N, C-alpha and C positions, 0 to 999 in steps of 0.2 A: 504494500500500500504506500502511496506517496501523495501527501497533501500537506498544506500549511494549516497549522492549528490557529484559528483566528478568534477563538473564544477564550475568555478568562476562566481557566479551569479551577474548580474547587479542589481542595485537598481533603482527603478523608481524615477522620480522627486519628487513624494509624497511618502515618505518612507512607507513600509509596517509596520503594527503594530507588536510590539514585542510579541512573544509567548514563554513561558518557554521551554527550550530545552529538557526536559526529555521525551516529547511525540514524539516517533519515528514512531510508527505505529498508524495511526489515521483515516483510512477509516471507514465509517459506511454504512452498507447495510440494506435493508429492503425488505420484500415481503408482498403483500396483496392478499389473495386468491380471486377468482372471485365471490364467494358467499357473500363476504363482501363489494363489490363495488356497487355503485349506478347503473352503466351501465352494470354490468356483465363482465367487463374486468379484466384480471389479471394485477396487477401493481407491478413492482419491480424495484429496482435501487440501487444506491450507490453514495456516495461522495468519490472522489479520493483525498486523503489528503497526503501531504508530506511537502511542504514548499511554501512560497511566491516566486514570480519571477521564475517560472518553467513552461515554455511554453508547452501547449498541443495543438494538432492539431486535425482535423476531416477530414478523407479521405475515399475514396472508392478504394478498391483493386480489379482490374478486375480478372476474371477467367483466369487461366494460365495452359498450359500443361507443365509438368515437365519431364525432361530427366530421364531415368532409373538410379537409383543410386544417384540422387540429394538429398542433405541433407538440412534440416532446421537447422540453427546454431544460438545459443544464445551466442553472443559475450561477454555477461556480466559474464557468468560462465562456458562456454564450453559445454553446453548441445547440443546434436545433435539428430536428428530423421529423418528417411527417409521421403521425400515428397511423397504425393500421385501422381498417374498418372495425375490427374487433380485437381487443387486447385480451389474451388468454389469462386465466387465473394463474397466479404464481406466488410462491413464498419467497421471502428475502430477509436479510439481516442488515437493515439500514442504520445510518447515523441518525442523530436527532437534530441536526442543523442543516436542513436542505439548502439553505442559502449558500452554504459552502460546499455543496455536493451531496447527493442522496446517498451514494455508496451502498447500494443494495447488496452488493458483494456475492451472494450465493443463494441458491434455492432450486426448487423444482417448479415446472409449470404443469398444466393440466394434461399435457401429452407425454409426461414422463421424462422430459428433457431437463437435465440439471446443468448448472454452470458454477464455476468458481472463478471470480474475476475481481482483482487480478493480482499477480505478483509483479510489482513494478521493476523495471530495468531501464537501462539507458545505453544508447549507442555511443560510439566513440565521437570525439569532438570534430573529427574530419567529416563525419557523416551528418551529425546533428547540428554542428556549428557551436560556437562559443562566443556570445556577444561580448563578454567581459574581456576576452583575449583577442577580439576582432577577427575571429575565424568564421567565415561564411560557409556553412555546411552544404554538402551536395543535396541532401534531402532533410532539411530541418523539420522539427515538430511544428504543427499548426496550432496556434494559440486557441482557436475555437474549434478544434477538431475533437474526435472521439477520445474520451478519457475514461479512466477507471470509475470516476465519480458517477457515470451514467451508463456504463456498459451493460450491466445486468438489467437495468431498467429498460434499456433499449431493446435488448436481444430476447430475453426470456419470454415476454408476452407475445411474441410473433413467430416462433419457429416450432416445427414439429419433429425435428431430428437434430442430432448433434452436428452432422455434416451441414445441414441447412444453416445452422447457427454460425458455423465457421465461414461458410460462403457469404452469409449476410455481413458479418464483421468485415470480411475482405472487401466487399462491395462498398461499405461505408467508408473504410479507410481510403479506398481509391477515389471516392467521390468527395469526401469532406476532409480527409487527412486525419492523422492521429496527433493528439496533443502531447503524447508521451510514449515511452516504450513500455510494453506490457507483455505478460504471459497469461494466457487464459486457457482454461480447460472446460470442454463441454462433453457430456455423455448422454446416451439414451439407452434403451433396452438392449441394443445390439453393438454399439460402437462407443469408443471414447477417443476424442480428438484433442491434440495438444497444439497450441498456436503461439508463436512469438511475433509480436509487432515491434519492428526494430526502429523505424524512423517515421518521417512524415507520411510516407506512402508505401513502405516496404514491409513485407510479412512473409512468413512461411508456416505451414501447418502440416501435421502428419496424423494419420490414424495410428493411435498408440498401439504398439505390438502387445499381444496377450501374454507373452512370455518374458516380459521385462518389467523392471520398476525404475522409477526416477525420483530424484530429490532435487528441487530447484529453488534456491533463494533468488536474490535480486540481480541476476545477470543472465545472459543468454547461453543456451546449451546445445541447440541443434547444430550438428556438425555437417557431414556430407549427406546429401539427400539422394544420391544415385542408387542406393540400395532399396529405396522405396518405389513401389509401382506407381504409375501415374495416377491411378484411381485412389491411391492412399496418401496423396500429398496435394496441397493447394499452396501455390507459390506466386508472389507478385512477379510480373513480367520483367521488371527492371532490377531484381534483387542483385544479380551479379554486376550489372552495369553500374549501379550506384557505388558498389564497393570498389570497382575499378577506377571510376572517376575520382573517388576519394583517396585513391592510393593506398587502400587498406586491404585489397583483395588478397586472400590466402587460399592455398590448396593443401589437401592432405591426400597423398597417394594419387596425385593427378586429378583430384576432384575438388570443386569449390567447397570450402569450409565456411558455412554461414556465420556461426558464432565467432570464430576467430577473425573473421573479416569485419564484423560489426561491433564486437565488444571493446570497451576500454580495458585497461589493465584491471585484473581482478582485485577487488577490495578484500581485506582480511576478514571482514564480517561475513562476506559471502563464502569465502574459503572455509571458514570454521563451521558454518552450517551445512555446506555441501558435504564436507568430509565426515562430520559427525552423523549426518543423516544417512549417508550410504553405509557407514559402519554400524549404525543402529539396526538397519534392516538386513545387513549381511556382514556380521563381524569378521568373516573370513575374506572380505574384499581386499584386494591388493593395493588399493588406492593409498597414497601417502599424503600427508597434510600439505606438503610443499609441492605437489604435482603442479605442472604448468597450467593444466586445465583438466576438467573432469568431464567424462563422457555422460551424455544424458541417459542413455539406455544402459541399465545395469542388470546383472544376473543374480540369482539367489539359489544356493544349493538346497534350501529348505522351503517348505510352504509357509506363507505368511498369514497372519490373522488380523482381525480387527484390533486386538490388544497390541499387536506390533505397531499398528498405525497410531494408536493413542500414545504409546511409549515414544514413538518418533516425535510427536508434537509436544511431549513433555520432556524431551531430552535436554539434559544440562551437563553433558560430557561425562556421564557416569562411566566408570571403568577406564577412563583415560587420565593422562597427566594434566589435562587442562582444567581451569577453574572458570566458572561463569564471570564475565566481566562485571556484572552488577554486585559481585562480592568483593571487588577490589577496593582498596583505599585509593582515592583519586587525588591528583595534585590540583592546583588552582586552574588548570586548563582542561580538566576533565579527563586526563590520561592516567592510567594505572601506575601507581608508584611501584607496585610489585611486591613479591614476597621472596625473601632471600636474594634480593637484587636480581630477580628473574621476572621482569614484567611480561615476558613472552608467554607465560603460562595462562594469562588472563585472556579469554577469547569470548566472542559474542555467541551465545547459545540460541538454539531454536526456541526453547522456552525461556522467556524473559519478561520483565515487568511491563514491557510495551505491548504485550499480546492483549488485544481487546476481546477477541473471541477466536475460537478454533472450531473448524467444521470438518467432518469426515463423511463422504458419501459412500454408501455401500449399494452397488447396483446388482440386484439379484435377478437372474434370468427367469426364475420361476414365478416372480410377481407379475401381475397384469401390467401391460405397458403404461397405462395411464397412472398407475401408482408410482412408477418411476424407480423407487428404491427406498432406502432408509437414509435420512440425514441424522447423523449423530452430532449434536450441537453442544458445545461448551461455551457459554457466554461468560465473559470475564477471562482472566488468565487461567488456562486449562491445567496448570500445575496443581492447583488446589480447587478446581471447579469441575463438577461432573459433566460427562457426556450423556445427554438424554436422546433416545431414539424418536424420530418423527417420520412417518410415511409421507410420501410426496403428495398425497391426495387429501391432507387435512384442510379444513376450511376455517379454522380459528386457532389462535394461540392463547396461552395463559396470560392473564392480565399483567402479571409482574414483568413479562417480556415487553409489554407495550408502553411501559412508563418512560416518558421522554425527558425526564429531569436532567439538567446539565450539572447538577451537583448531587452530593449524597442524598439518597431518598430511601427510606426503610421499606418502601413498597416496590422498589426496582430490583429486578433479578441481577442486572449488571452491577449495581452499586453494592448490594449485599455480598455477591460473589467476590467482588474486588476487595471489600473490607476483610472478608475471611482470608483471602490470599495474602493480603498485606500483613495481617497479623501473623499468619503461619510463617511467612518468609522472614519477618523481622524478629520473631521470637522462636527460632528453631530450638532453643534450649527447653522451651515449654512444650512445643507441639511436635517437633521432629517431623516424621512422615505420617502422623496419625490422621491428618485431614485427607491427604491423598489416599491412604489405605482405606479409609472409610468410603470414599467415592468409588474406588476401584472395586470394592466388594459389591456396591450397588450396581455398578456397570456389569459385573459378572452375572448378577441376578437377572438384569434386563436382557443380556445376551442369551441366557438360557430360556427366557420367555419368548424370544423372537420367533422360533419355528412355529409355535402355536398361533401367534399373531399373523404370521405370513400365511399360514394355511387358512386362517379366517378370511384374509383378503382374497385368496385364490377361490375360496368357496363363494365369495360374493362378487366374483368377476362380472356376472351378468346383471348385477344391480349396483352400478358405480355410486349412486347416491347413498345407498345404505353402507357401502364399503367406506365412503368418506366419513359418514356419520360415526361409524364404529371406530375408525382410526382417530378421529378428532376427539371423541369422548374419552378414549383410552389415554391419549396424550395429555389431555387437560387434567385428568385425574392424577396421572403420574406427576405432572409438573406441580400441581397444587400440593401434593404430598411432599415432594422434594423441597419446594420453596419453604414449606413449614419447617422441615428439618434444617434447612440453611439458616433460617431465622433463629432457631433454637441453638444451633452451633455457634452462630455469631455472638449471641448473648453469653453462652458458656465461655467462649474464648475471651471476651471482654472482661468478664468477671475474674477469670484466671489470671489475666495480665494485671488487672488492678490489685488482686491479692498478692501477686509476686512483687509488685512495686511498693506495697505498703511498708513503710519503715518500721523497724522494730521499736516498740515503745520503750523509752528510757526508764531506768530504775527510778530516777527522780525526775519529776516533770520539769521540763525546760520550755521556754517560749520558742515556738516554731511557727513559721509562716507569717502571714500578714497581720499587722496590727495598725489599722489606719493606713497612713501613707508609708509605713515602714515595713521592712521584711526582716524576720529574725531566723537565724539558723543556729541550732544548738545553744539558744539563749542569747546569742550575740547579734546586735544590729548589723546588717550587711550594708557596707558602704563602698562606693567607687568600684562596683562590680556588676557584671551581667549574671542574672539568674534565670533558670527555666522553671516555670510553674506548671506542674502537671495538671492542676485543676483547671487552669485557664488554657492549657496547651499553647503557651506563648512565652516569649522571652521578655524580660523587663531589665531596665538599667537603674540601679540604685546609685544616686549621686553621693558626693562627699558628705553631705549632711544626712544621708540616709533616706531622703525622700525619693520616690521614683520619678524618672524623667517622663515628661509628657509633652506632646505638641512640639517636639524639637528633634534635632538630629544629633546622634552620638556616634562618632567613629564611622560615618557613612551609612548609618542605619537610622530609620525614622521611627520615633515612638509616637503612637497615636494619643488622642485625648485621654484614653483610659490607661495609657502606659504600655500597652502591648507593642512589641516590635511589629511594624507593618510587614506584610508579605503577600505574595501571590495576588497582586491587584493594583489598582490605581489609587493614588492618594493625593489630596490637595493640601498644599502648604504655602502660606505667604504669597498667594497670587499665582502659584504655578502647580501644574499637575506633574506627578512622578509615577513611574511604574516600578514596583518592587517585585523582584523574583521570589520564588518559593523560599530561598535561603535568606531573604531579607535585603540582599544587596540591590542597589538601584540600577535600573537599566540606563545605559548611556551609550552614545554613538551607535545606536541601533534603532530598528523599527519594531514597534509592537502594535499589532492590530491596526496597521495603517497610520500610526502616529510616530513621528521621529523624536527620539530622546537625545538631547544635546550632550556634550562631553561632561556637563555638570548634572545631568539627569533630568533637567526640566523638559517638559514637552514643548517642542518648538512651536512658535506661532508668530504670525505677522512679519514674514521676511524670507530672505533667501538663505538656504543652508546647503552645505557641500557634504556629500557622503559617497565614499568609494568611487571617486572619479566622476561624479555627476552632481549638477546643481538642481535643487528642488526649491519650489516656492511654497511656503506654508501659510495658509490663511490664519486669521486671528483665532478661529475656533480649533486650530490644530490640524485640520484636514489639509492634505496636500493638493495643490492645483494640478489638474490634468485635463488634457484635451482643450486647452485654452491659452490665450496670450496674456502675459503679465509684463508690463513695462517694455514691450517690444520683443519679448522672448516667448517662444512657444514651448509649452509643456506637453509631453506625450501622454498617451493613455496610462502609462505607469508612473507619470510624474516627473521623469527626468527632463531637464532642459534639452530641447532638440539641438543637434549639432551635426555638421558635416554630412549634409544630404538633403534629399527632397522630402517634403512632408505635405500631407493633404489635410486641409481643414476647411470645414464649412463651404465645400464646393469649389475650393481653389487649391492649386499647388503652390508651394513656396520652396525656395532653396535657402537652407540655413548653413552659414559658415561654421568653421570649427569653434569659433569663439561664441557662437549662439546668435550672432546678428543675422538678420535676414537680408538677402540680396534684393536690390531694387534698381530700377532704371538701368538695367544691364542685361546681357545675354549670358545664360549658363547652359552649357551642353547644347547650344543652338536654340534655346528657348528664351523668349523675351519676357522680362519681368517688369511690371509696372511700378509706379512711384510708391505704391503701398506694398510692393513685394509680390503680389499675386501674379501668376503666370497669365500672359495675355494670349488668348486663343487666336 
């Protein structure tokens, strides 16, 4: 998954574990062909990763009739596409902020087609371009093209087979372009297809072999395609041509190698997850951590199970020398300090605090086609959140899945699951693996119940409405029971943590805690010192006279009117707005939610500001000027002052010099510009 977080995220009572900020794209997908599974089912899925405290829901979209001319609109980037006459019913796992992208991500439709979209990836700079470095790509991404944010929403309501879905995506990419690199998987009753979208208009897809498995984080993996039959691959016509024009074309054994031609150098966060994922499914695999590249299609000497898939998505380098990066002590730049002077042991795992949900599709041949299969869904970080089974023909989801709160809510499945995971990961001394073991026992029970439920669906094949009703009622009852158990577990864990943190009562009573404006520890008034108060879950600063600081700055940290150190939000002080990070430090020389913070932390307003090679004009309310002229300078759609090129505004073309001034009363490139700078036709 790749997107920008534009909301002010709330922090749970038990704070999420810190993860270095350099990992932006972090989904991990996998496919296991049916010849490699014990029960002959095809299994595939993905972890959806971005950040902690990011609500995900699970819903059913009913079939709808659409008016002629109706459009699907992606509010996050402006992409539009005509809606079909009828949108099929489908399930999905959307975000709660559609203005920043729906991100429906995964689900089944009423024809049994399933999708997981997407694993984000990125082409090399020669192909996609790099504006900051002045590199014009051969096939750059299209700003308002097809993106992950709307792919499931666009595709699933209109296709009746996996191949049709791949062909439709290819058609859209050719017509509208792609806004980003992506990997998407679609499956139906008979086939599973794997597709890589490399650049603005280039893609390749294969019918995934039944006797292979694959693990794919955020980079491209398709190698040579010559071994696939024509009917088993779908490839853009200029795939090789673009690579040749970019000067990145590579061959293996005399055949065009797609991923090696389109990939940038592999990031270590991709290497760690690919290697550990392959070794998780095949411990005997000969792959080495430092291999130059990893093949997409892998073999396994043993038959794999649903439990193997869950273990893959919960993998944290068990049985290896590596340690999850979120367990490392970090320096002030977010890099691991290391243990025993060996920072190389800390790697980015498949299961990490950024996982917002994990899903596993189990496509079973014996099920009626319209049922599709079973979606095993874990909302929240799957390390300590259960996978529940859902047939593709359900018509309703449990109410806790539909809660759209952007901050902790006790009636939200995501927020309760996240709170449980955060407590389990922060207090391993108290809980160990007891939470995971509890859910795995439940999952084993549900797996044992599946054959009877599947037979029930088979018996009702001639009555689809009844089959849907039975599947829905079963899943609602199970979800209600599990959510109740989650609530009980959350309360038990909170009480156990509180009990463990309760200080031992002294033999002789001494003054402790707050007394008016003063704070006492072991009977002594605390002065000139920071203290953390567990009751308030906040930091306070006690001044030299013992009173707590309020409405003032201390050492670069802001203390509110009630004395708590400000964090994770916007704060107003002495005529200026400031944004404070989760650790209390103030944002500076950076953008937050479309507002620029100066070197001293104040939100910029009413003037020109320079950032990373570009000038911006900030209005008095803090918003940046865009698509407009200010004092003779043109601001682009992204706010940068235009320079060195032609620009279109309000029906006219203008030429802007490198210094931002517009040309007038002269000819540029053979075109005449008037006294106000507009091109004269």
